Backbone as CSV, one residue per row, in Angstrom:
resi,resn,N_x,N_y,N_z,CA_x,CA_y,CA_z,C_x,C_y,C_z
1,MET,-15.136,-16.968,5.009,-15.320,-15.587,4.697,-15.691,-14.071,4.039
2,THR,-16.001,-13.951,4.583,-17.141,-13.118,3.361,-15.960,-11.649,2.515
3,LEU,-16.261,-11.343,2.040,-14.800,-10.146,1.251,-15.110,-9.474,-0.043
4,GLU,-15.678,-8.696,-0.466,-15.535,-7.646,-1.883,-14.277,-7.480,-1.979
5,PHE,-13.942,-8.153,-3.497,-12.838,-6.983,-4.483,-14.092,-6.140,-5.162
6,LYS,-13.302,-5.200,-5.311,-13.011,-4.029,-6.680,-12.200,-3.780,-6.650
7,VAL,-11.825,-3.071,-8.394,-10.844,-2.914,-8.880,-10.719,-1.683,-9.980
8,SER,-10.698,-0.187,-9.528,-11.333,1.233,-10.105,-10.102,1.541,-11.971
9,LYS,-10.428,1.486,-12.249,-9.508,1.514,-13.811,-9.524,3.528,-13.413
10,LYS,-10.224,3.563,-13.201,-9.353,5.251,-13.588,-9.298,5.732,-11.866
11,LEU,-7.794,6.352,-12.422,-7.110,6.905,-10.747,-9.132,7.704,-10.091
12,VAL,-8.728,7.392,-8.554,-9.071,7.829,-6.866,-8.626,8.878,-7.120
13,PRO,-8.988,10.116,-6.251,-8.765,11.263,-5.949,-8.516,10.464,-4.135
14,TYR,-7.055,10.744,-3.564,-6.812,9.999,-2.014,-7.199,10.671,-1.070
15,LYS,-8.169,11.442,-0.837,-9.393,11.780,-0.348,-11.130,11.315,-0.768
16,SER,-11.339,10.158,-1.406,-12.276,10.424,-2.133,-12.459,8.757,-1.734
17,ALA,-10.873,8.472,-1.619,-10.560,6.887,-1.271,-10.522,6.675,0.507
18,TYR,-9.883,7.327,1.369,-9.949,8.072,1.914,-11.334,7.612,2.663
19,ILE,-11.972,8.396,2.450,-13.298,7.777,3.032,-14.327,7.149,2.934
20,GLN,-14.145,6.564,1.479,-15.126,5.177,1.407,-14.029,4.294,2.341
21,LEU,-12.779,4.670,2.701,-12.320,3.260,3.361,-12.908,3.384,4.939
22,LYS,-12.766,4.655,5.508,-13.476,4.871,6.436,-14.415,4.461,7.102
23,ASN,-15.411,4.588,5.878,-16.775,4.775,5.756,-16.506,3.217,5.952
24,ARG,-16.274,2.153,5.590,-16.372,0.499,4.773,-15.822,0.666,7.110
25,VAL,-14.814,0.807,7.376,-14.916,0.850,8.450,-16.468,0.471,9.455
26,ASN,-16.477,2.056,9.629,-17.664,1.785,10.118,-18.751,1.323,9.950
27,SER,-19.243,0.726,8.604,-20.612,0.204,8.589,-19.685,-1.423,9.058
28,ILE,-18.529,-1.986,8.591,-18.464,-3.161,9.404,-18.077,-3.005,10.928
29,LYS,-17.974,-2.170,11.262,-18.458,-2.334,13.087,-19.843,-2.007,13.449
30,LYS,-20.651,-2.264,12.532,-22.144,-2.344,13.433,-22.727,-3.066,11.771
31,HIS,-21.461,-3.781,11.644,-21.905,-5.197,10.356,-22.991,-5.391,9.905
32,LYS,-22.524,-4.487,9.138,-23.439,-3.946,8.452,-22.535,-4.135,6.281
33,SER,-21.485,-4.544,6.188,-20.562,-4.673,5.247,-20.299,-6.007,6.277
34,LYS,-19.404,-6.638,4.050,-18.234,-6.880,4.204,-16.696,-7.027,4.325
35,ASP,-15.831,-7.423,3.976,-14.110,-7.462,4.337,-13.961,-6.456,2.858
36,LEU,-13.564,-6.293,3.068,-12.675,-5.310,1.480,-12.155,-5.316,1.092
37,LEU,-11.169,-5.686,-0.319,-10.050,-5.755,-1.323,-9.785,-4.831,-1.920
38,TRP,-9.059,-3.655,-2.300,-9.282,-2.599,-3.946,-8.092,-2.496,-4.674
39,ILE,-8.198,-2.843,-5.146,-6.664,-2.117,-5.840,-7.170,-0.848,-6.497
40,LEU,-5.751,0.337,-6.886,-6.271,1.091,-7.464,-5.490,2.180,-7.545
41,GLU,-5.270,4.082,-8.335,-3.938,4.029,-8.281,-4.786,5.117,-7.963
42,HIS,-4.134,6.487,-7.787,-4.638,7.914,-7.547,-3.644,8.295,-7.736
43,PRO,-4.125,10.103,-8.148,-2.990,10.789,-8.841,-2.345,11.247,-7.629
44,LEU,-0.839,12.161,-7.852,0.012,12.531,-8.278,-0.679,13.330,-6.128
45,THR,0.289,12.125,-5.252,-0.148,12.947,-4.224,0.482,12.256,-2.978
46,TYR,0.947,13.255,-1.727,0.788,13.043,-1.023,0.379,12.884,0.247
47,THR,1.000,12.514,0.886,0.965,11.527,2.112,2.201,11.641,3.705
48,GLY,1.566,12.243,4.591,1.937,12.135,5.540,1.195,11.257,6.790
49,GLY,1.814,10.002,7.437,1.494,8.902,8.465,1.207,10.045,9.616
50,ILE,1.545,8.726,10.603,1.945,9.107,12.270,2.632,10.257,13.045
51,ARG,3.894,9.147,11.950,5.274,9.991,12.013,5.798,10.776,11.241
52,SER,5.201,11.163,10.547,5.719,12.217,9.429,5.956,13.542,9.940
53,GLN,7.043,13.947,9.683,7.914,14.971,10.553,7.676,16.145,9.757
54,GLU,8.631,17.112,9.790,8.146,18.333,8.792,9.673,18.430,7.824
55,ASN,10.562,18.139,8.353,11.342,17.851,7.887,11.774,16.802,6.842
56,GLU,11.099,16.366,6.785,10.468,15.147,5.646,10.301,15.695,5.009
57,ILE,10.066,16.860,3.933,8.908,17.624,3.159,10.300,18.800,2.600
58,LEU,11.238,18.350,1.039,12.734,18.711,0.862,11.423,20.245,-0.220
59,ASP,10.481,20.175,-0.568,10.245,21.082,-1.496,8.633,21.518,-0.068
60,LYS,8.694,22.628,0.141,8.428,23.404,1.252,7.046,24.002,0.549
61,LYS,6.402,23.660,-1.334,5.333,24.293,-2.131,4.251,22.676,-2.388
62,ILE,5.032,22.088,-1.739,3.896,20.630,-1.854,2.756,20.583,-0.940
63,LYS,1.845,19.918,-1.198,0.961,19.651,-0.274,1.587,18.625,0.302
64,ILE,1.193,18.280,1.809,0.585,16.707,2.274,-0.966,17.014,2.377
65,ILE,-1.038,15.962,2.083,-2.390,14.990,3.249,-1.955,14.397,4.333
66,LYS,-1.992,14.486,5.211,-2.520,14.516,6.368,-3.429,12.362,6.730
67,THR,-3.181,11.901,7.327,-3.657,10.488,7.357,-2.698,10.164,8.449
68,ASN,-4.449,8.980,8.664,-3.787,8.294,10.205,-3.572,6.893,10.387
69,ARG,-3.453,6.332,8.878,-2.486,5.193,8.470,-1.104,4.725,9.153
70,GLY,-0.191,3.901,9.580,1.090,4.218,10.122,2.389,4.959,8.912
71,GLY,3.413,4.599,9.679,4.742,5.488,8.780,3.965,6.574,8.838
72,LYS,5.629,7.172,7.718,5.686,8.696,8.015,5.529,9.744,5.901
73,ILE,6.249,10.152,6.499,5.313,11.032,4.342,5.662,9.572,2.957
74,THR,5.043,9.978,2.687,4.900,8.574,1.189,4.819,9.456,0.117
75,LEU,4.565,8.907,-1.429,4.263,9.367,-2.638,3.602,8.850,-3.005
76,HIS,1.829,8.739,-3.810,1.221,7.408,-4.615,0.809,9.057,-6.258
77,ASN,1.224,8.388,-7.239,1.095,8.824,-7.891,0.681,7.051,-9.820
78,PRO,0.076,8.284,-10.740,-0.118,6.642,-11.644,1.135,6.069,-11.521
79,GLY,0.189,5.313,-11.622,1.532,4.124,-12.534,2.547,3.307,-10.649
80,GLN,1.759,3.702,-9.807,1.955,2.356,-9.375,-0.092,2.288,-8.194
81,LYS,0.629,1.230,-7.702,-0.738,0.010,-7.640,-1.257,0.580,-6.127
82,ILE,-2.225,0.149,-5.489,-2.510,1.029,-4.290,-3.559,-0.569,-3.907
83,ILE,-2.957,-1.158,-3.352,-4.189,-2.356,-2.608,-4.351,-2.086,-1.130
84,TYR,-5.838,-1.471,-0.827,-6.557,-1.513,-0.086,-7.547,-1.820,0.924
85,LEU,-7.102,-2.536,1.693,-7.346,-3.237,2.605,-8.146,-2.963,3.379
86,VAL,-9.488,-3.305,3.936,-10.644,-3.589,5.834,-10.681,-5.168,6.153
87,LEU,-10.425,-5.148,6.674,-9.864,-6.295,7.618,-11.297,-5.989,8.559
88,ASP,-11.945,-7.391,8.645,-12.939,-7.535,10.462,-12.066,-8.203,11.195
89,LEU,-10.520,-7.918,11.897,-9.516,-8.895,13.222,-10.142,-10.034,14.091
90,ASN,-11.535,-9.700,13.738,-12.582,-9.866,14.826,-12.806,-11.319,14.485
91,LYS,-12.877,-11.161,13.528,-13.767,-12.734,12.847,-12.473,-13.687,11.859
92,ARG,-11.444,-12.990,11.579,-9.925,-13.522,11.737,-8.923,-13.326,13.143
93,LYS,-7.476,-13.543,12.470,-6.801,-13.948,13.600,-6.204,-12.102,13.997
94,LYS,-6.541,-12.150,15.385,-6.159,-10.691,15.932,-5.027,-10.753,15.804
95,ASP,-4.033,-10.840,15.194,-3.496,-10.610,14.571,-1.508,-10.260,14.010
96,ILE,-1.761,-8.163,14.064,-1.195,-7.781,13.418,-0.157,-8.102,12.852
97,ARG,0.877,-8.881,13.847,2.764,-9.335,12.784,1.875,-9.774,11.949
98,ASN,1.115,-10.732,11.285,0.499,-11.729,11.137,0.010,-10.948,9.373
99,LEU,-0.814,-9.758,9.818,-1.433,-9.626,8.521,-0.523,-9.361,7.571
100,VAL,0.392,-7.893,8.108,1.622,-7.779,7.517,2.529,-8.279,7.243
101,LYS,3.013,-9.482,8.510,3.912,-10.739,7.565,2.929,-11.338,6.055
102,ASN,2.172,-11.333,5.852,1.028,-11.863,4.236,0.886,-10.849,3.849
103,ILE,0.852,-10.157,3.729,0.752,-8.294,2.995,2.494,-8.188,2.338
104,GLU,3.241,-8.532,3.171,5.015,-8.883,2.783,4.336,-9.481,1.647
105,ASN,4.818,-11.567,2.270,4.450,-12.696,1.268,3.540,-12.002,-0.295
106,SER,2.481,-10.697,0.328,2.046,-11.286,-1.003,2.705,-10.348,-2.306
107,ILE,3.136,-9.074,-2.106,3.877,-8.537,-2.285,4.965,-9.047,-3.054
108,ILE,5.674,-9.676,-1.910,7.007,-10.764,-2.295,6.405,-11.812,-3.680
109,GLU,5.657,-12.617,-3.713,4.770,-13.601,-3.997,4.898,-12.519,-5.436
110,PHE,4.291,-12.169,-5.747,3.996,-10.223,-6.367,4.811,-10.429,-7.654
111,LEU,6.335,-9.655,-7.134,7.190,-9.695,-7.780,7.792,-10.594,-8.770
112,LYS,7.709,-11.614,-7.415,8.689,-13.833,-9.080,7.576,-14.010,-9.143
113,ILE,6.448,-13.673,-9.777,5.700,-13.534,-11.284,6.602,-13.159,-12.538
114,TYR,7.072,-11.728,-12.005,8.592,-10.490,-12.951,9.866,-11.379,-13.602
115,LYS,9.847,-12.336,-12.550,11.277,-12.982,-11.917,12.391,-11.343,-11.907
116,ILE,11.323,-10.242,-10.313,11.879,-9.377,-9.172,12.041,-10.568,-8.160
117,ASN,13.422,-10.579,-7.632,13.819,-11.373,-6.203,13.292,-9.951,-5.066
118,GLY,12.143,-9.712,-4.102,11.754,-8.832,-3.723,12.268,-8.894,-2.291
119,TYR,12.407,-8.557,-1.036,12.531,-9.132,0.487,11.791,-8.739,1.392
120,ALA,11.541,-9.118,2.569,10.934,-7.977,3.706,12.633,-7.676,4.638
121,ASP,12.209,-5.756,5.668,13.758,-6.013,6.625,13.219,-5.883,7.330
122,LYS,13.754,-6.830,8.052,13.076,-6.381,9.926,13.243,-4.889,10.741
123,GLU,13.974,-3.812,10.315,14.612,-2.761,10.585,13.502,-1.832,9.883
124,ASN,13.499,-2.156,8.332,12.450,-0.978,7.340,11.399,-1.269,7.254
125,VAL,10.455,-0.699,7.622,8.935,-1.813,7.037,8.739,-1.441,4.944
126,GLY,8.130,-2.608,4.412,8.275,-2.448,3.315,8.827,-3.817,2.064
127,ILE,8.482,-3.973,0.869,9.238,-4.891,0.671,10.506,-4.300,0.327
128,TRP,12.433,-4.763,-0.451,13.229,-4.158,-0.799,13.909,-4.722,-2.063
129,VAL,14.782,-4.504,-3.302,14.845,-5.009,-4.418,16.007,-3.935,-4.477
130,ASN,17.800,-5.158,-4.162,18.454,-4.951,-4.591,18.476,-3.715,-3.303
131,GLY,18.775,-3.834,-1.998,18.848,-1.667,-1.081,18.305,-1.057,-2.053
132,LYS,17.150,-1.502,-2.484,15.724,0.532,-2.576,14.527,-0.318,-2.388
133,LYS,14.051,0.182,-1.851,12.595,0.258,-1.549,11.665,0.020,-2.871
134,ILE,10.437,-1.059,-3.035,9.288,-1.989,-4.528,8.473,-0.945,-3.475
135,ALA,8.648,-1.146,-2.573,5.773,-1.235,-1.723,6.649,-0.730,-0.585
136,ALA,5.434,0.211,-0.076,4.799,0.718,1.778,4.356,0.011,1.839
137,ILE,4.307,0.108,2.743,3.515,-0.694,3.948,2.339,-0.530,4.867
138,GLY,1.615,0.513,5.483,0.350,1.745,6.672,-0.763,0.957,6.816
139,ILE,-0.943,0.386,7.755,-1.558,-0.522,8.866,-2.756,0.611,9.283
140,ARG,-3.457,1.064,9.578,-4.558,1.023,10.889,-5.410,0.126,11.798
141,VAL,-5.692,0.383,12.719,-6.567,-0.465,13.385,-7.348,0.399,14.045
142,SER,-8.708,-0.258,14.355,-9.919,0.260,15.338,-10.569,-0.620,15.255
143,GLN,-10.166,-0.589,16.723,-11.379,-2.133,17.235,-11.437,-3.061,16.626
144,TRP,-10.315,-3.633,16.205,-9.564,-5.027,15.840,-10.484,-4.871,14.181
145,ILE,-10.580,-4.069,13.810,-10.571,-4.103,12.189,-9.534,-3.020,11.783
146,ALA,-9.077,-3.296,10.267,-7.736,-2.805,10.066,-8.020,-2.795,8.264
147,TYR,-7.010,-1.179,8.669,-7.418,-0.728,6.289,-6.738,0.237,6.844
148,HIS,-6.255,0.282,5.204,-5.534,0.848,4.712,-4.316,-0.830,3.318
149,GLY,-2.578,-0.242,3.301,-2.690,-1.022,3.169,-1.386,-1.178,3.209
150,CYS,-1.488,-1.647,1.328,0.306,-0.859,0.820,-0.178,-0.764,-1.348
151,SER,1.487,0.449,-1.383,1.734,0.278,-2.741,3.102,-0.175,-3.190
152,ILE,2.467,-0.748,-4.821,3.732,-1.052,-5.223,4.358,-0.408,-6.220
153,ASN,5.677,0.444,-6.329,6.017,1.082,-7.211,6.424,-0.349,-8.512
154,ILE,4.676,0.090,-9.364,4.591,-0.480,-10.746,5.535,0.114,-12.311
155,ASN,5.509,1.247,-12.121,6.320,1.681,-14.345,5.964,3.915,-13.432
156,ASN,5.792,3.440,-12.476,5.606,5.347,-12.275,6.978,6.262,-12.127
157,ASN,6.468,7.554,-12.199,7.162,8.803,-11.652,8.132,8.387,-10.814
158,LEU,9.691,7.747,-10.677,9.447,7.830,-9.296,10.329,9.808,-9.236
159,ASN,10.633,10.390,-10.366,11.320,11.228,-9.723,10.812,12.305,-8.597
160,ARG,9.323,12.120,-8.747,8.468,13.552,-7.120,9.067,12.549,-6.196
161,TYR,9.547,11.214,-6.427,10.678,11.130,-4.662,11.103,12.129,-3.495
162,LYS,11.848,12.446,-5.033,12.868,13.916,-4.957,12.311,14.817,-3.702
163,LYS,11.464,15.595,-3.830,11.091,16.651,-3.009,10.022,15.913,-1.676
164,ILE,11.178,14.735,-1.589,10.145,14.011,0.263,11.311,13.140,0.543
165,ILE,11.248,13.378,1.979,11.621,11.739,3.024,11.239,10.549,2.626
166,PRO,11.782,10.224,1.149,9.806,9.330,1.508,9.950,8.303,2.990
167,CYS,9.504,7.842,3.478,8.931,6.991,4.777,10.252,6.891,5.085
168,GLY,10.560,8.184,5.672,12.308,8.578,6.149,12.935,7.591,5.670
169,GLN,13.711,7.170,4.364,14.871,7.378,3.983,15.375,7.741,1.797
170,ASN,16.570,7.350,2.213,16.979,8.437,1.191,15.925,8.519,0.081
171,ASN,15.289,9.134,-0.677,15.014,8.938,-1.542,15.613,8.327,-2.727
172,ASN,16.898,8.251,-3.076,17.650,7.225,-3.836,17.435,6.074,-3.859
173,LYS,16.717,5.745,-2.521,16.814,3.984,-2.441,15.436,3.676,-2.439
174,ILE,14.994,4.126,-3.769,13.399,4.389,-3.873,13.289,3.676,-6.303
175,THR,12.303,1.766,-5.697,13.117,2.257,-7.612,11.577,1.486,-7.990
176,SER,10.787,0.731,-9.428,9.889,1.104,-9.541,10.341,-0.606,-10.345
177,MET,9.164,-1.776,-10.703,9.221,-2.790,-11.490,10.062,-2.793,-12.766
178,LYS,8.713,-1.144,-13.496,9.566,-0.203,-14.722,11.374,-1.124,-14.674
179,ASN,12.236,0.092,-13.699,13.525,0.606,-13.219,14.028,-0.615,-12.893
180,GLU,13.780,-1.370,-12.194,14.344,-2.750,-12.220,14.249,-3.207,-13.928
181,GLY,14.865,-2.835,-14.676,14.115,-2.842,-16.438,13.204,-4.151,-16.893
182,LYS,11.844,-4.174,-16.562,11.119,-5.241,-16.758,9.863,-3.872,-17.195
183,LYS,10.389,-4.806,-18.822,8.883,-3.916,-19.666,7.791,-4.739,-19.948
184,LYS,7.691,-5.970,-20.162,6.285,-6.757,-19.982,6.241,-6.228,-18.500
185,LEU,5.227,-6.175,-18.701,4.165,-5.934,-17.246,2.846,-5.592,-17.147
186,ASN,2.152,-7.083,-17.425,1.287,-7.405,-18.511,0.704,-8.206,-16.835
187,ASN,-1.455,-8.240,-16.911,-1.864,-9.245,-16.271,-1.370,-8.543,-14.513
188,ILE,-0.899,-7.023,-14.394,-0.765,-7.085,-12.407,-2.324,-7.050,-12.539
189,ASN,-3.528,-6.241,-11.900,-4.698,-6.645,-10.959,-4.892,-7.808,-11.156
190,LYS,-5.555,-8.850,-12.266,-4.960,-10.234,-12.333,-4.303,-10.311,-11.228
191,ASN,-2.934,-10.919,-11.282,-2.152,-11.596,-10.600,-2.447,-10.473,-8.866
192,LEU,-2.211,-9.562,-8.926,-2.677,-8.748,-7.031,-3.769,-9.840,-7.015
193,LYS,-5.129,-9.638,-7.107,-6.134,-9.978,-6.956,-6.304,-11.291,-6.577
194,ASN,-5.217,-12.813,-7.233,-5.222,-13.905,-7.434,-4.552,-13.402,-5.864
195,ILE,-3.845,-13.281,-6.164,-2.481,-13.557,-4.877,-2.754,-13.011,-3.430
196,PHE,-3.920,-12.291,-3.594,-3.837,-11.343,-1.963,-5.414,-12.077,-1.639
197,LEU,-5.772,-12.715,-2.354,-7.129,-13.717,-2.340,-6.488,-15.234,-1.021
198,LYS,-5.701,-15.386,-1.867,-5.554,-16.430,-1.662,-4.535,-16.711,-0.192
199,ASN,-4.321,-14.859,-0.324,-3.004,-15.133,1.012,-3.908,-14.632,3.109
200,LEU,-4.900,-13.731,1.942,-6.041,-13.316,2.848,-6.484,-14.204,4.244
201,LYS,-6.086,-15.633,2.983,-7.154,-16.636,3.995,-6.278,-17.230,5.075
202,ASN,-5.158,-16.607,5.371,-3.939,-17.203,6.411,-4.276,-15.643,7.524
203,ILE,-5.206,-14.734,7.383,-5.276,-13.931,7.800,-6.645,-13.518,9.243
């Protein structure tokens, strides 16, 4: 399966990334582009998924960017890694649960490298550590082309979550790798790339 990998070293504005994802989806529909795995970080941004509600905004001064991904309101900011995927499931397994399971497994496997024990929760989408959420997952599917992906809190400012009810959860139930006591966070992009490329073969 042909797939393009790219990593952005500079912060990418959310709207710019979203446009690029949509363009890639449309290009794949026309059989003009490869699948995509993209690792990046966003500047401070609050986004609302298709299930987001007004009462999840605690600070009415913040701006919420509406998006068509699954899920509710969440936060992106520097120090949080975004892993975007655009995958043509017409050429893979037409199985959304399998896709989400492989994303979950990839995050868990990544965390294990840094001796963090993450786990999936059947009731609440995402990956958890000691009862706190460390990674969020949001997927959209159009004509069996899946896009968006996941975010993992590495060493970002968690205080920004206090302005929202993130993913419908108590904003005190959010953690990061740094918050879990991990100071040596080397080879983040390299490890994410290797793990996701390996596990995408199962999709």
